[in-house]
C-alpha positions in Angstrom: -60.4 -64.6 67.9 -59.1 -67.5 69.9 -57.9 -70.5 67.9 -57.3 -68.6 64.7 -54.0 -68.8 63.0 -51.9 -65.6 63.3 -52.0 -63.5 60.2 -48.8 -62.7 58.5 -48.7 -60.4 55.5 -46.2 -60.6 52.7 -45.0 -57.1 53.7 -44.4 -58.4 57.2 -42.3 -61.2 55.9 -40.2 -59.0 53.6 -39.6 -56.4 56.3 -38.5 -59.1 58.8 -36.2 -60.6 56.2 -34.7 -57.2 55.4 -34.2 -56.5 59.1 -32.5 -59.9 59.7 -30.3 -59.4 56.6 -29.3 -55.9 57.8 -28.4 -57.2 61.3 -26.3 -60.1 59.8 -24.6 -57.6 57.4 -23.7 -55.4 60.4 -22.1 -58.2 62.4 -20.6 -60.4 59.6 -20.2 -58.0 56.7 -16.8 -56.7 57.8 -15.5 -60.2 58.4 -14.3 -62.7 55.8 -16.4 -65.8 55.5 -14.0 -67.6 53.1 -10.5 -67.1 54.5 -9.1 -67.6 58.0 -8.2 -64.2 59.5 -5.0 -65.6 61.2 -2.7 -64.2 58.5 -4.0 -60.7 59.3 -2.5 -60.9 62.8 -4.5 -59.4 65.8 -7.5 -58.1 63.9 -8.8 -54.7 65.1 -12.3 -56.1 65.4 -14.0 -59.2 63.9 -16.9 -61.6 64.4 -15.8 -64.4 66.7 -17.0 -67.8 67.9 -16.0 -70.2 70.6 -16.3 -74.0 70.1 -17.8 -75.9 73.0 -17.1 -79.2 71.2 -13.4 -78.7 70.7 -12.8 -76.5 73.9 -15.4 -77.5 76.5 -15.7 -75.8 79.9 -12.8 -76.7 82.2 -10.2 -76.6 79.4 -8.4 -73.7 77.7 -10.5 -70.8 76.3 -10.1 -70.3 72.5 -11.8 -68.3 69.8 -12.2 -68.9 66.0 -12.9 -66.5 63.2 -16.0 -66.5 61.0 -14.5 -68.6 58.2 -13.3 -71.2 60.6 -16.7 -71.4 62.3 -18.1 -72.4 58.9 -15.2 -74.6 57.5 -13.6 -76.2 60.5 -16.4 -76.3 63.1 -19.5 -77.1 61.2 -22.0 -79.1 63.3 -20.2 -78.2 66.5 -21.6 -76.5 69.6 -20.6 -72.9 68.8 -21.0 -69.9 71.1 -21.5 -66.6 69.2 -19.3 -63.9 70.7 -20.6 -61.1 68.5 -17.3 -59.1 68.0 -14.1 -58.9 69.9 -11.1 -56.5 69.4 -7.4 -57.2 68.8 -7.9 -61.0 68.5 -6.1 -63.6 66.4 -7.9 -66.8 65.3 -7.0 -69.8 67.6 -8.4 -72.5 65.3 -6.1 -75.5 65.2 -3.5 -74.2 67.6 -2.3 -76.1 70.7 -5.6 -75.4 72.5 -7.4 -77.7 70.0 -6.6 -81.4 70.6 -6.4 -83.4 67.4 -7.9 -80.5 65.4 -6.1 -78.9 62.5 -7.3 -75.7 60.8 -8.5 -76.6 57.3 -8.0 -73.0 56.0 -4.6 -72.2 57.6 -2.9 -75.2 59.2 0.5 -73.4 59.7 -0.1 -71.6 63.0 1.8 -70.8 66.1 0.9 -72.8 69.2 -0.5 -69.8 71.1 -1.7 -66.3 70.5 -0.2 -64.6 73.6 -2.0 -61.3 73.1 -5.5 -62.7 72.9 -7.8 -61.9 75.9 -10.4 -64.4 77.1 -13.3 -64.4 79.5 -16.1 -66.7 80.5 -17.9 -65.6 77.3 -15.7 -68.2 75.5 -17.5 -70.9 77.5 -21.0 -69.6 76.8 -21.4 -67.6 80.1 -22.2 -64.0 80.4 -22.8 -61.1 82.8 -21.8 -60.9 86.5 -24.3 -63.8 87.1 -22.2 -66.1 84.8 -25.3 -67.5 83.1 -25.7 -68.7 79.5 -27.7 -66.7 76.9 -30.4 -67.5 76.2 -30.9 -68.9 79.7 -33.6 -71.7 79.8 -34.0 -71.2 83.6 -34.4 -67.4 83.4 -38.0 -66.4 82.8 -37.4 -62.6 83.0 -37.3 -60.8 79.7 -34.2 -58.6 79.7 -31.8 -57.1 77.2 -28.1 -57.9 77.1 -25.7 -55.0 76.7 -22.0 -55.2 75.9 -19.4 -53.3 77.9 -17.0 -51.5 75.5 -14.0 -52.1 77.8 -14.1 -55.8 79.0 -16.6 -56.7 76.2 -18.6 -58.9 78.5 -22.4 -59.0 78.0 -24.5 -58.0 80.9 -28.2 -58.2 81.8 -29.9 -54.8 82.0 -31.1 -55.6 85.5 -27.5 -56.4 86.7 -25.9 -53.1 85.7 -26.6 -51.2 88.9 -28.0 -48.3 86.9 -31.1 -47.6 84.8 -30.9 -48.3 81.1 -31.6 -45.2 79.0 -34.2 -45.3 76.3 -31.6 -44.5 73.6 -29.2 -47.2 74.8 -28.5 -48.4 71.2 -26.9 -45.0 70.5 -24.6 -45.1 73.5 -21.7 -47.1 74.8 -21.7 -48.9 78.1 -18.9 -49.3 80.6 -19.7 -51.7 83.4 -19.1 -50.8 87.1 -16.1 -53.2 87.3 -14.3 -51.5 84.4 -15.1 -48.1 85.8 -13.5 -49.0 89.1 -10.5 -50.4 87.3 -10.2 -47.1 85.4 -10.8 -44.6 88.2 -10.1 -41.6 86.1 -13.2 -42.4 84.0 -15.4 -41.3 86.9 -14.1 -37.8 86.3 -15.2 -37.9 82.7 -18.4 -39.6 83.6 -19.4 -36.6 85.8 -19.3 -34.4 82.7 -20.1 -36.7 79.8 -22.1 -39.8 80.7 -25.8 -40.3 81.4 -27.4 -39.6 83.9 -26.9 -35.9 84.4 -23.9 -34.7 86.5 -24.2 -33.7 90.1 -21.9 -30.6 90.6 -19.9 -30.1 93.8 -21.5 -26.8 95.2 -18.3 -25.5 96.9 -15.9 -26.0 94.0 -18.5 -24.8 91.4 -18.9 -21.6 93.4 -15.2 -21.1 93.6 -14.8 -21.6 89.9 -17.6 -19.1 89.2 -16.0 -16.4 91.4 -12.6 -16.7 89.6 -12.3 -13.6 87.4 -9.8 -15.5 85.1 -12.4 -18.1 84.3 -14.7 -17.2 81.4 -18.1 -18.9 81.9 -18.6 -20.0 78.3 -14.9 -20.7 77.5 -14.2 -24.1 76.2 -11.2 -26.1 77.6 -8.0 -25.2 75.9 -7.3 -28.8 75.0 -10.6 -29.4 73.1 -9.8 -31.4 70.0 -10.2 -29.7 66.6 -13.0 -30.9 64.4 -10.6 -32.3 61.8 -9.2 -34.7 64.4 -12.5 -36.3 65.2 -13.2 -38.0 61.9 -10.1 -40.3 61.5 -9.4 -43.7 62.9 -6.7 -44.5 65.4 -5.6 -42.7 68.6 -5.7 -38.9 68.1 -2.8 -36.5 68.2 -1.6 -35.3 71.6 -3.1 -32.3 73.2 -1.2 -29.0 73.1 1.9 -29.1 75.3 1.1 -28.5 78.9 -2.6 -28.9 78.6 -4.5 -31.8 80.2 -8.2 -32.0 79.8 -8.5 -34.6 82.6 -6.8 -32.2 85.1 -9.0 -29.3 84.0 -12.2 -31.4 84.6 -10.9 -32.5 88.0 -10.5 -28.8 89.0 -14.1 -28.0 87.9 -15.2 -30.2 90.7 -18.4 -31.8 89.3 -19.0 -35.3 90.7 -21.4 -38.2 90.6 -22.1 -41.4 92.4 -19.2 -43.8 91.7 -21.4 -46.9 91.5 -23.2 -48.8 88.8 -22.5 -48.9 85.1 -22.2 -45.8 83.0 -23.6 -44.9 79.6 -21.7 -42.7 77.2 -23.1 -40.7 74.2 -22.0 -41.1 70.6 -18.6 -39.4 70.0 -17.7 -39.3 73.7 -14.2 -40.8 73.0 -13.2 -37.6 71.3 -13.6 -35.8 74.6 -10.8 -37.9 76.3 -7.5 -36.1 76.8 -4.6 -37.2 74.6 -1.7 -35.6 76.4 1.3 -37.8 76.9 0.5 -38.4 80.6 -3.1 -39.5 79.8 -1.9 -41.8 76.9 0.5 -43.4 79.4 -2.3 -43.9 81.8 -4.5 -45.6 79.2 -1.6 -47.7 78.0 -0.8 -48.9 81.5 -4.5 -49.8 81.9 -4.5 -51.6 78.6 -7.2 -49.3 77.3 -5.5 -47.1 74.7 -8.2 -48.2 72.3 -10.6 -45.8 74.0 -8.9 -43.0 72.1 -9.8 -44.7 68.8 -13.3 -43.8 67.4 -12.7 -46.6 64.8 -12.6 -49.2 67.6 -16.3 -48.8 68.3 -18.8 -51.5 67.4 -20.8 -48.8 65.5 -17.8 -48.1 63.2 -17.4 -51.9 62.6 -21.1 -52.3 61.8 -21.1 -49.3 59.5 -18.2 -50.8 57.6 -20.0 -54.2 57.3 -23.2 -52.6 56.0 -21.2 -50.6 53.5 -19.3 -53.6 52.2 -22.6 -55.5 51.9 -24.2 -52.8 49.9 -21.1 -52.7 47.6 -21.3 -56.5 47.1 -25.0 -56.3 46.3 -24.8 -53.3 43.9 -25.0 -55.6 40.9 -28.4 -57.2 40.1 -28.0 -60.9 41.3 -30.2 -62.1 38.4 -28.1 -60.4 35.8 -24.9 -61.6 37.4 -26.3 -65.2 37.3 -27.3 -64.8 33.6 -23.9 -63.6 32.6 -22.4 -66.9 33.8 -24.8 -69.0 31.6 -24.8 -69.9 27.9 -27.5 -68.6 25.6 -29.7 -71.7 26.0 -29.5 -71.7 29.8 -30.3 -68.0 29.8 -33.5 -68.5 27.9 -34.5 -71.4 30.1 -33.9 -69.4 33.3 -35.8 -66.4 32.0 -38.7 -68.7 31.0 -38.8 -70.3 34.4 -38.6 -66.9 36.1 -41.5 -65.6 34.1 -43.6 -68.7 34.8 -43.0 -68.4 38.5 -43.9 -64.7 38.5 -47.1 -65.4 36.6 -48.2 -68.3 38.8 -47.5 -66.4 42.0 -49.4 -63.4 40.8 -52.4 -65.7 39.9 -52.1 -67.5 43.2 -52.3 -64.2 45.2 -55.0 -62.8 43.0 -57.4 -65.6 44.0 -57.0 -64.6 47.6 -57.5 -61.0 46.8 -60.7 -61.7 44.8 -62.2 -63.8 47.6 -61.2 -61.4 50.3 -59.0 -64.0 52.1 -55.8 -63.4 54.0 -52.7 -65.3 52.8 -51.2 -67.4 55.7 -47.7 -68.9 56.1 -49.2 -72.3 55.3 -50.6 -71.0 52.0 -47.2 -69.7 50.9 -45.5 -72.9 52.0 -48.1 -75.0 50.0 -47.5 -72.8 46.9 -43.8 -73.4 46.8 -44.2 -77.2 47.6 -46.4 -77.4 44.5 -43.7 -75.6 42.5 -41.1 -78.1 43.7 -43.4 -81.0 42.7 -44.0 -79.6 39.3 -40.3 -79.0 38.8 -39.6 -82.7 39.6 -42.3 -83.8 37.2 -40.8 -81.7 34.4 -37.4 -83.1 35.1 -38.8 -86.6 34.6 -40.3 -85.6 31.3 -43.9 -85.6 32.6 -46.5 -83.1 31.6 -48.5 -81.2 34.2 -51.5 -78.9 34.0 -51.4 -75.4 35.4 
């Protein structure tokens, strides 16, 4: 009914909290929140931030690690960059006027291998707009290109966004055109379906030396697909890229492309192809461990490891005997009072609202203050 307060169940609250914690663990779990990452050099992938207070638009672009965003830039205007690859923390270097890194003040003036974009000034996509954009009333998702790592609106990709986009990697049209050889792979691997060249397909099918179901000779063995880092070279003389070019399948060379999970293992690793990727600055495409999914999986795993011990028992272990008894007593009191509080709603057939929960904990805080002052209170 109109005017009624929206109903939120405790299950909804818990599920939302768990979802937010899982997302935070995925992005931040594999990054160090206490120590500046500068000493690690150019980190393979890490959570990054740009400070609009220290490095405003018009100045030099700079990025800071997770720990520095907490310790050195608290209260500043920060742009969350999600994750970036092969980046070294800039905090306190020559790009920051009158700012010294509190965690690692001994840094070189510049990090020459860092790569920057308009993201570092809070702008994204080909439209160069902020996100969220107060002037944009269109609901749209932002998707990150795995090559340039810019974030783009779904409506600005020049291609339909697949339903399973969270399971795929995106390469924007600009990066595809910068890496022309990827269009050949796209015709065989990426979504949407390929459009074969009729003449060349017919010629291939009439070749008696070509077995219809034979796999390319340079297909990577299964044991090579599981490790991190660029894969071993293809057998001498074999080039998967050239084989695909001979097959003749083609697709429209416009718009962004979407690539299924594990597609990187289909790229050729012969010496010529590795040189091609190295020249384009994209050798990381041969590394399955470079993916955001690999980074997020690592973050979740580390978070689960850190949470394996019961937090209540860990806290108890750090207290003396008297403090342990007091804490257990307080915990049992809270559990009993919360149970009684919720039971009243259940017996009256009422729904618990956010205001009810807020009021309950405000009462708990007031009672705690009364007890701290030596006053008695009634339950």
